[in-house]
N, C-alpha and C positions, 0 to 999 in steps of 0.2 A: 572653566570658571573665570569670570572677569573680576577685575578689582571692584567694579560697581556691585557685583553680587556680594562680595565680602563686606563692602561698606554698608550695604543695605542690611545684611545679616547682623552686623554688629550694632547698628542703630536699633533694630528690632530687639536685640538682646538687652540693650540698655533699658528700653521701655518695659520689657518683661521683668527685669530685676527690680526696677523701681516699684512696680505694682506689687511684687512679692514682699519687698521691704516695708511698704506702707502697711500691708496686712500684719506684719510682725510687730510694728510699732503700735498700731491701733488708733493713733490720734494724728500724728504728723503726716503732712503731705509734701511731695516734692514740688519744688519750683524750678522752672526751666529758664535758662539764660542762653539764648542763641548768640553765636559770635562768628566773625569771619576773620580770616588771616589775609593780610594785604598781599603776601607773596603767592597765595593760592590756598583755597579750602577754608575750613572752619569746623564748627562743631556745636554741640549742645551740652552745656554743663547743667546737671540737675543736682540740686542740693536739698537736704532735709535737716531739720534741727528742732530743738526744744520739744521733743516728743517724750513719750513714756519710756522708750528704750534708747533712742538716739539723741545724744546731745548735739552732735554735728556729724553729717555724713555727706558724701558726694558720689555721684555716679556720672562720670564724664565720658562722652563720646566725641571723637574727633576724626576727621579725614582731611589730611593736609598734603600738599604737593608743591613742588617747585624745584629750583636749582639747588644743587648741593653746594653750600657755601664753603669758603675756606675754613671757617671756624668749625663747621661740621666735619670736614675732612680731617682736621687736626685733632679735635677733641673726641670724635666718635670713630675714627679710623675707617672712614668710608671711601670707597673707590667707585666713583660714578659721577655723572653730570646732572641727572635729575632723580628725584625720589618721590615716592608716594607712601604715606603711612596712615593707617586707620586702626582704631581699636577702642576698647572700653577699659576704663580705669576706675577703681572703687576703693574708697577708704571709709570705714565707719568707726566713729568714736562714740562709745556708749556712755550713757549718763551714769550708770551704776558701776562702782569699781569691781564688782564681781563679774560683770560682763566683759568679754574680751574685745580688744580692737581687732579688726579684720581687714585684710587688703586683698584685692584681686586685680589682675591686669591680663587682658588678652589682646594681642596686636598682630598686625600684618604689615610687612615692610617690603618694598621693592625698589630696585634701582633701574634706571634706564628702560622704562616701559616693560618691566617684568623680566628682563634678561637675567636678573638675579632677584630672588625673593626668599623670604623666610617668615616663619611665625614665631612668636614668643609669648611668654606669659607666666602665670602661676598664681597660687593662692597661699597666703600664710596667715597664721593666727598669733596674736600677741596678747595673751592674758596678763592682767595686772598681778594676779595671783595664779600660779600654775596648779591646775587640776590634772593629774596624770591620765585619769580615765577619759576625761573630755578631750584631752590632746590625742589620746589613742583613737577615740571615736572619729575625730577629725581626719587623722591620717588614714584610717580604714576607708572612709568615704572617698578620699582622693585616690587611694589605691584601686578601689572598685571601679571608679570612673576611668582610670588610666588603663587598667588591665583589659578593658574592652578593645583597646587599640594595640597595645603591646605590653607584655608582662615585664619588659625592660624599662618602661617609662617610669613607673613609680620609684623603684630603687635608685635609678639614675638621677631623676629630677628631685628626689628627696635629698640626696647627697649634694646636689647643686644648690638647693635652697639653704642647706646648712652652711655652705660656704658663702653664699650671697647675702643672706639676712644675718650678717655678723658685724659687730662693731669692734674692729681690731684694737682701737684705742681704749676700749673698755674690757677687751678679752671676754666678751659675752655675746650670746646670740640675742637678736631682737625679741624673739618670742620662742614658741615651740615649733617654728618652721612650718613646712608644708611641702610644696613643689615649686620649682622654678625651671624654666627652659628658655632657650633663645637660639636663633639661627637654625630653626627646625625646618628642613625642606625634604624633598623626595629621597635624599640620601639615607634617611632613617628607615626607608622601606615602605612608607605610606605615600599615597598620592596627595596632591594639593587639596582635593575635595575632602579626603579623610582627615587631614591635619586641621582644616577649617572646622570640620564636624567635631573634632576633639576639643577645640577652643570653645565652641558653642556649648558642648556638654559640660565643660568646666564652669562656664558662665551660668548655666541653668542649675548646676549643683550649688553654686555660691549661696543663694538665699536659703536653700534647704539645710546646708551645713550650719549656717548661722542660727537658723530657727532651732536646730537641735541643741546648740549651745544654750540659747536663751531658755528653752523649755526645760532643760536639765538642771537649772540653777535655781535654788530657793533663795529668795532675796530677804534681807533684813536691812534695817536702817543702818547706813554706813557710819562708822565712827569717824571722828576727826582725823585719826591716824590713817584710816583707809582713804579718806579724801586726799590727804597729803601724799600718800603713796601713789595714788592714781596720777597725780600731777607730776611726780618725779619720774614715773615710768613713761608718761607721755613725753617728758623731756628727752628721754633716750630715743623715743620714736622720731622726734624732731632731728636729733643728731644724725641718725641714720639717713633720713630723707635728704637732708641738706649736704651731707658729706659723701655719701656713698651710692645713693639711688641712681640708677642709669636713666630711668624714666624722667626724673627731675632734670638731669643733665641734658638729655635729648631735647626736652621741651625748651630749656633755656637757650641752648646753642642753635636750635632750629628756628628761633624767633617765635616760639609759641606764646600763648596767652598766659600771662603771669598769674592771673586770678585762678585759672583752671589748673595750672601746674602746681600751685601751692595750696590747692584745695585739700590736700592730704594733711595739712597741719592741724593739730588739735585745737579746740577752742581756748583751752587753758593748759599751761604746762609750768613746770618749776624745776629749778636746779638748786641743790644744796651743797655748799662747800664742805668737802671732807665728810661726806655722809657716813654715819655710823648706824648700825642696826643692832637691836637687842639680840644677843645670842639665842638661837633656837626659835626666833620669831618667824612668822609667815613671810615677812619681808626678807629676812636673811636666807630662809630656805628657798625662796623664789630666785634670788640672785645666784645662790649656789647651784641651783638646777640649770640656770642659763649659762653657767660656766662650762657645762659639759654637753657633748653630743649624745642624743638618745635614740635608741632603736625602739620606736613605738609599736612596730609590727615585726615580729620575728619572721625573717625570710626563710 
C-alpha cells in the first residue's frame, strides 16, 4: 500500500461522510474550499452551517509533505528529515443544546519516505447535558467496530481517550470520551493495510453514530438557561482545543492553514467568572459526571 492509496482513501472517506451528514441535517449542504500549502501538499476543507441540526461543522481532508522543520522537531519530538501526513478531521457543533458536539480524526503520518510510519485517530462525544444511555450506546458502537480488529483496542483506546480528552486545569473531562490512539503500526500485530481499514471503518461509523444520537433525542424549545449552558460548555471545548489538542499544535507548527486548523472552534462560546450552578440542577449534575471516569461497558 502506497501513501497515494491512503491519501485517496481518506479523500473518498471525506466525501462519503459529508454526504451522510447532509442527509442527517436535511437542509444544509457542504461548501468546499480547496487550498495548497507552499511547502508541499494541500487539502479540501468542507464546511456546513445554519442547518436544521448543524449550526457549524467542518470535515477537513489534507495531504501535506515537506521537510521537518526545527520547530516541528522541538515541539512535536520528531526525528527525521522529511514527512508526509494525510487524514480527515471533523468537528460538528449542533444548533440545539440537547444534541452533542462530536469530533473525529483519522490520520496517517510517515517520516523519510515511509521508513517510519504510524496511524492515529479517534472519536469522542461531548454532550452539553450527559445522557448515560446515549453515552453507553456510543461506546458500544466504538467497541463493536474495534473488536473486529482486536479485542484489546477498545479498552486500551478508551482509557487513552479518558487521559487525552481531559482538561487538567478544570479537573474534568471534555465529554463522555470515546477512543483515541496514536503511533499505531505493525507492532500492534496488524498489517499496514489492516490498520488503514480500521481507520476507514471508524470513519464510516462516524455519521451512523451521530445519527443514532440525533434520532434518539426528543427536542423541545430550549430555555434561555439551556442556550447559556451550551455557550459555556462550548467555551470548555475551546479551552481544550487551544491548550491541549495535538492536532491543533501539529497544524500550527507544521505551517498548516490557519482557517482549517481552527475550523473546530464553535460559532459562539462564553465564559462566566466564578460560575455557580443550582444544587441538583442538570448543569451541576453534568459537571459532577465529568469529574469522574466512567465504565460505560462492563468488560
